[in-house]
C-alpha positions, 0 to 999 in steps of 0.5 A: 413788081416790075422793076423800073428798069424793066425793058418792057417798061422803058419809056413811061413807067405806069404805076400799078397796085400789084398783087393785093392777095399777097399784101401780107407776104414777105418782101424780097430781097432788094438789097436794101438793109433790113429792119428787125424789131426787137425782142419783147423785152420792152426796151426802147426801140432803136429809131431806124435810119429813113428810108424812102416812104411808100404811098401805099393809100394812092391805090385805095381811093379808085377801090372806094369809088368803084364800090360806091358806084356800084352800091348806087346802082343797086339801091337807085329805087330805094333812093329815089323814094328818099328824095323830097316830094315838093310838088305832092306836098304842095298840092295835098296841103292846098287840098287840105286848106280848101276843104277846111275852108269848105270850098269842097267842088268847082271847076276852077282847079282850087277845090278840095276835090280837084286838088286830091285828085290831082294829088292822085294823079301824081301818086295813085295809091297816096293814103293822105289823098285817098283820105281826103277825098272821103272827107270831102264826100262826108263834108258834101253829105254834111252840106246836103243834110244841112241844105234839106234842114233849110228846105233848099232842095236843089241844093241838097240833090247837088251836095248829095250827088257829090257825096254819093260820088266820093262815097260810093253810096252807104246806108247814110247816103240813102237815108239823106236820099230818102229824106230829099224825096219825102220833103219834095213830096211835102213841098208839093202838097205845101205849094198846093196848100199856099195856091189854095189860100191865095186863091181864097184870098183873091175870091175875099174868103177870109174866115172858115176852115177853107178860108185864107187865113186858116190855110195860110196858117196851116202852110206856116205850121208845116214850113214856118219860113214861108215867105208866101204865107207870111205875106198872105197873112199880112195881106189879110190884116190889111184888108181886115183893118181896111174894112174896119176903118171903113166901117168906123167912117161909116159910123158902124162901130159895132161892124167895126168892132166885129171886123177887129175881133176877127182881125184879133183871132186871125192875127193877134200879132198884126202890126196895125192892130193896136192902133186900130184898137185906139181908134175904136176906143176913141170912136166908142168914147165919142159916141158915148158922149153923144148919146149920153148927152142925148139920153140926158136931154131926152130925161130933161125934156121928160121932167119938163113935160115935154114928151113930144113935138115936131121938132127934136126938143122933146123927149121922144126925139132924143130917145128916137135919135139914140135908138137909131144908133143903138136899137138895143139901149135900154135906157132910151127904151125906158125912156120911150116907156115913160114917154108912153105913160105919159101920153096915157096919163095925159090922155086919161086926163083928157077923158076926165075932162071929156076931151075924147078926141085929144085923149084919143090922139094921145093914146095913138102915139102912146100905142106906137110906142107901147102897144102892149102896155096894160095902161094903154088898154085900160085907157082904150076901155075908158075911151071906148066907153065915154064914146058909148055913153055919149052915143046913148046920152046916158040913158044907156041900160045897165049890163044884161045878165047874160053880159055881167056873167059873161064878164065875170067868165072872162075875168076868172078866165084871165086870172086862172091864165094869169096864174098858169103863166099864159100872160099874152100868148096864146091869143084869145085865151091869154090873161091879157086878152081875155081882161081886155075882152072883159074890158070891151064889155064893162070899160069900167069893170075894176077886176078887170082893170086891176088884173091887167094892170097886175100882169107885169108883176106876175111876168117878174115873178115867173121870170124868177122862176124860169131863171132860177130853174135854167129856163133861159128861153122862157126867161127871156119870153118873160122879159120881153112880156114884162116890157110889153106891158109896162114900157119904160119900167125901171125894173126891167133893167135889173132882170135884163142884167141877170139874164145876161149873165145867165146866158154868159155862163152857159155860153161859157159852159158850152165853149168849155165842153166844145159846144161851139156853135151853142156858145155862139148863140148863147153869147150873141143872146147875152150881148143883146141885152148888155153889149158892153159887159166885159165878159162878152168881149172876152168870151167873143175873143175865146170864140173867135180864136177857137175856129170851128 
């Protein structure tokens, strides 16, 4: 170390560290007293005299500063990575929040996709940002599936486009794309179907396979939420309900009921249907009450002997009023038959009193009501016989042998025809026609008159046989024959009931086996006989709902 009196350093003396490599070398003799350590005898060391302290630490601080500075320069890149990334982390946190909230894309800078892309701009290889963009793509794909399920095809396409851009395609993306294309094809067909239904509705074609109701139902089977199809069915319901109420207002209860049945089959859940059914039931009760009163009045007039006349205070007027509304009313038809029989009885009494003109007038009235009545035919023969007898003044010769033989032949032929079941057909050779031919020759022929009066009973016997054999068409013909031969006969009603039940059984069997048209024909025949039978209404609703 240079001395402090070194001439070269006179003036200001700068501190020096000296030779650091010789720190441990023996110090040179500087004329100061030496301190010698005691031998290792562990004797207390004598306290050396205080001398001036050396401040060696002053040279250490610059060395440390220099070393630290050098280390910082060398490791500056690594230290930079340890600094807090406040902006990046904030962007990623906001992106995660947007993704969780379902805000996937946009243009305001606050969507998940925009924020993850902003994070990549700060750090292109950031794993969090890359995975976030994949998550956005997956969420867009899920939204595409959801929109497809709801048939929002434009929304599905938009979401799929975003998903494809973020995921780079893939099998699942293509599956969804194919499903969207298929749905667009199906939607096009659906739109065409709805358009056909709307045109059918506008044309008034409501029923049938190509009617508005069937087309709208097919559209709803494809798309249960289709609002246009649902509204179309509601319009059909409104139109049918209006038609039914208009028919009711005009007194056409049968027509109103048929329309209501159609409405029930097409739209069983139509809102106004219960109200319409209630109105129909009330109209039916009112009409039935009025009809029952007319029938009761007509029967009372029969008992009082007021069979016919000019006004409505007679049996004929009351029964005709019922038939004008209900042409197949069995009670009214039976009443007319009773009126016809009463008129024939009156005509016979007039003949007994030799009042041929009065008898002819009464028989003419009876013929309008029961033209095929066996009693009417017999009375006509008596009237004709009386006229002939009057013409020849009782000197009429007896029948010739040929005439007697012809009468006998006709009676025998008529009896054979009756046994064979040819009661009123074929014309000319039927039992009815041959008995009348015999009476035309001999008006009071007992065999011909008895045979003619026995024909209704024979018709009932043949009816039973045909019904037992399942020959319902033949049974129906025989029932008509019975009504014609014996109008107003109370025995007709049980026959009608049995035939109606047989037709209903056949209609049910046909429906069970899929022969719907045959079932409808059989049902219509049963309805004509017993329109108010509960089985008729139930089967009508079933067939209406079966379509075809």
